[in-house]
N, C-alpha and C positions, 0 to 999 in steps of 0.2 A: 445785828442783821436779822430780819424776820421775813425772809423770802420763802415762797412755797416750793416744796420739793417737786421737781419735774423730772421724772425718771427717763423719759425719752431724750431729754437734753443730755443726760448722762451717757447715753449710748452714742450720741452724735458728737458731743464735745466733752469727753471725760475729764481732760485736764482742767478746763474752766469749771466744769460741774463740781469736781472735788475741791477746787479752790474755794468756791462759794460755800460748799457744804461744810468745810472746815471753819469758815468764818461765821456760820449761822449760829445764833444764840438760841433760837427756838426752831424746831423743825415743823413748820406749818404744813398741815396736810399729811403728816407722817402716818397716823392711824388709818386714814382714809386710803392712802396708797397701799399700805400693807393689806388691808381688808380686801381691796380690789384685786390684789395679786392672788390672794387665796381663791377668790371667785374665778379669776381667769384660769388658774391652774386646774380647779375642779371642772371648769367648762371644757378645757382642752382635753383633759383625761377622759371626760364623759363623751366628747365628740369622737375621739379616736375609738372608744368602745362602741358607740352607736353605729359607727361605720363598719363594725365587725372585725376591726384589726385587733389581733391578739386573742381571738376567740377560738383558735384551732383546737385546744383541748376540749372545749365545750362542744364544738361541732362533731367531734368523734363520738359523743354521747347521743347524737340525734336519733339514731335507730333504736336506742335503748329507752328513750323517754317518750311519754305521751306528749301530744302538742301542748296541753296546758302546763305540764311539768317543764317542758323545754322553754316555754315562754317565761316561766317563773325563774328558771336558771339564768336566762338571758338578762332578765331584770335585775337579779341579784348580782350578776357580773357587772352590769352597768352601774349599779349603786356602789359596788365595791371599788370600781375604778374612780368614781367621784370622790369617795373617801380617801382613796390612795392619792388623788391629786391634792387634797387638803393636807394630808400628812407629808407628802413630798414637798409642798411649799414650806411647811413649818420647818422641816429638816434643813432645807437649802438656805432658808433665811436666817435661822437662829443658831444652828450648831456651828457652822464655820465662823460666824460672828463671835461666838464665845471663844473659839480657838484664837482668832486674830486679836481679840481683846486682851488675851494673856500676854501678848508681846507689845501691847500699846502703852506708851507712857502718858500720852495726852488724849488719845482717841476715845470718844464716847461710844458706848456700846450701840446705841440707836443709830449712830452714823455708820458704824460698821455693818449694821443690818441693812442700811441703804445700799452699801456696796453690794451686798448679797442680793438685794432686790433687783439690781441690774443683771446680776448673774442669773437669777431666776427667769427674767425676761428672755435672756439668750437661750437658756435651756428649753423654755417653752416654745420658742421659735424653732429650735432644733427638732422638737417633738412634732411640730406641724409638718416638717419636711418628711417625716415618716409616712404621712398620709399618701402623697403621690408615689413614694417608693413602694409602698405596699399594694396600693390599688392599681397602679399602672404597670409597675415593673415586677410585682410579686416578690419584693425583697424585704428581708427582716431588717430591723434597726441596725444590727451589727454588720450588715452587708452594705451599709450606705457608702457610696463612692467618695463621700466627704470624710470618711474615717479610715483608720488602719485595719478595720475588720476584714476588708477585702484581701489585703496583703497577708493578714494572719491566716486566712483560710488556704493560702497557697503554701505556707511554710509549716503548718501544724494542723492536726486533726483534733487537738484537745479543746473541747468546748469552752472551758474556763478562760483559756488564753485568748481564744477568738473573741469572747465577750469582753474581756478586759481591754484588748487592743481596739475593739470596736467602740469602746467608750471614748477613745481619744479621736477627736475630729477637729475640723477647722473651727468649729464653734468653740471648742475648748481653748484654742489659741486666742480667740477673741476674749474669752473669759479670763485667761491668764493676764492679758493686757489690762483689762478692766480692774482686776483685783490688785495688780501691781500698782497701777496709778492711784487707786483708792487708798491702799495701805501705805504707800509711800507718803502721800499727803497727810493722812490722818494719824499714822503712828509715829512718823519721823524716825523710823528705825533704819538700820543699815541694809543695803541692798541684799547682801548674802542671807541675812536672817529672813527678810521678807520673802525672797524666792524659795528658801528652804521650807518655810511654813506653808506657802502656797502649794508647792509641789507635793509635799507630804500629805497635806489635807486632801488635795484632789486625787492623789494616788489611793488614799484610803477610801474615798467615795467610789472610785472606779472599781476597786476590789469588791466593795459591797454590792455594786450594781452587777458585776460579773457573777458573784456568788448567788444573788437572787435569781438571775437569769438561768444559772446552772441548775438550780433546784426547781426552776419553773414556778417562781413565787406567785405568778398571776393566777395559778389554779387554787391558791389558798385564800384569795380575797374576792 
């Protein structure tokens, strides 16, 4: 079977999409889709930066910098976010795919990357929701009403815990569903193993996200 990979179909009809993906002998359009995802991730990260979201640490330096220096800092921040978008896409696409490949008896690595391509699309969609939350409601990403971050802020004042629980949202439930459908079809492993690997992998990434937010990683790039 030599059909073209259509990622949007994977979001709409995951069961049928992964059935077709498993039967594909060649992944037509694979490189093009992955390249476009890198561009999309860089664009969304850059867009969020261009709108001034996440620039609070830099804004505090406004009175200390001359106008040219401040504009240069803004440009460097914007450039850093674009690079961050590219790195982010690479990590989401390839690192979990390697982990899932270790439990796969028949799944091809590139097909597991396609599973993560759907995950990346969902994560980028979630990032777009941060725009109205920040610009209209002045809320940080971890205060999204679609996440557990709001509840976390009522039960604890520990930043890391708030960031960690804020990483879990309705979008992550969608991701769990996509990953399970994909791994079940492609790896043919038992349910308990698939769910264990999915949960541990996602918990690891949420921990990293919380840690980077805790140390304010955005000021380093």
